[in-house]
C-alpha positions as CSV (number, residue, x, y, z in Angstrom):
1,X,94.7,13.8,142.0
2,X,92.6,15.5,139.7
3,X,93.2,17.6,136.7
4,X,92.0,20.5,138.1
5,X,94.0,20.2,141.2
6,X,97.3,19.6,139.1
7,X,96.4,22.6,137.0
8,X,95.9,24.8,139.8
9,X,99.3,23.5,141.8
10,X,101.3,24.2,138.4
11,X,99.6,27.8,137.9
12,X,100.4,28.7,141.5
13,X,104.1,27.7,141.3
14,X,104.2,29.6,138.1
15,X,102.6,32.5,139.7
16,X,105.1,32.5,142.7
17,X,108.0,32.3,140.3
18,X,106.9,35.2,138.3
19,X,106.0,37.2,141.3
20,X,109.6,36.5,142.8
21,X,111.1,37.6,139.5
22,X,109.2,41.0,139.4
23,X,110.2,41.6,143.0
24,X,113.7,40.9,142.1
25,X,113.6,43.3,139.5
26,X,111.7,46.1,141.1
27,X,113.3,46.0,144.6
28,X,116.4,44.3,144.0
29,X,115.3,41.5,146.3
30,X,117.3,38.3,145.9
31,X,114.0,36.1,146.2
32,X,115.0,33.9,143.4
33,X,118.6,33.4,144.7
34,X,117.1,32.6,148.3
35,X,114.6,30.0,146.5
36,X,117.6,28.2,145.0
37,X,119.5,28.2,148.1
38,X,122.2,30.7,147.1
39,X,121.8,33.2,149.5
40,X,120.5,33.0,153.4
41,X,118.7,36.4,153.6
42,X,117.1,37.6,150.2
43,X,116.8,41.2,151.7
44,X,120.5,42.0,152.6
45,X,121.7,44.6,150.2
46,X,125.5,44.4,150.3
47,X,125.6,42.6,147.1
48,X,123.8,45.5,145.6
49,X,125.6,48.1,147.2
50,X,128.7,46.6,145.8
51,X,127.3,46.4,142.3
52,X,126.0,50.1,142.7
53,X,129.7,51.2,143.7
54,X,130.9,49.4,140.8
55,X,128.5,51.0,138.4
56,X,129.6,54.5,139.9
57,X,133.3,53.6,139.4
58,X,132.6,52.6,135.7
59,X,130.4,55.9,135.1
60,X,133.4,58.0,136.7
61,X,136.1,56.4,134.3
62,X,133.8,56.6,131.3
63,X,133.3,60.2,132.1
64,X,137.3,60.6,132.4
65,X,137.8,58.9,129.1
66,X,135.2,60.9,127.4
67,X,137.0,64.1,128.5
68,X,140.3,62.6,127.2
69,X,138.7,61.9,124.0
70,X,137.3,65.7,123.8
71,X,140.9,66.9,124.4
72,X,142.2,64.7,121.8
73,X,139.4,65.9,119.2
74,X,140.3,69.5,119.7
75,X,144.1,69.0,119.2
76,X,143.6,66.9,116.2
77,X,141.1,69.5,114.6
78,X,143.5,72.4,115.3
79,X,144.7,74.1,111.9
80,X,148.4,73.9,113.2
81,X,148.0,70.2,113.8
82,X,147.2,69.7,110.1
83,X,149.9,72.1,109.1
84,X,152.5,70.1,111.0
85,X,151.1,66.9,109.3
86,X,151.5,68.4,105.9
87,X,155.2,69.5,106.7
88,X,156.0,66.2,108.2
89,X,154.8,64.6,104.9
90,X,156.8,66.6,102.8
91,X,160.1,65.1,104.5
């Protein structure tokens, strides 16, 4: 095996891995998992759909928590709340 053929083989394997990684990131294909034997069909989106559903649930939970924080901030910044704290501090 000559040096040129060895360089071409290593270069093509590297290019294949980089292309598979790019396609995984861009289209959410699972080519790297498929090449490593972790899945039987790289184009099945059942796992990515579950991940998308989890992300949507987390987003909804974050929005609910943000609304609760805003409510707490309005309660704490009310002048009546500050007056009540001062009265309680005098006791």
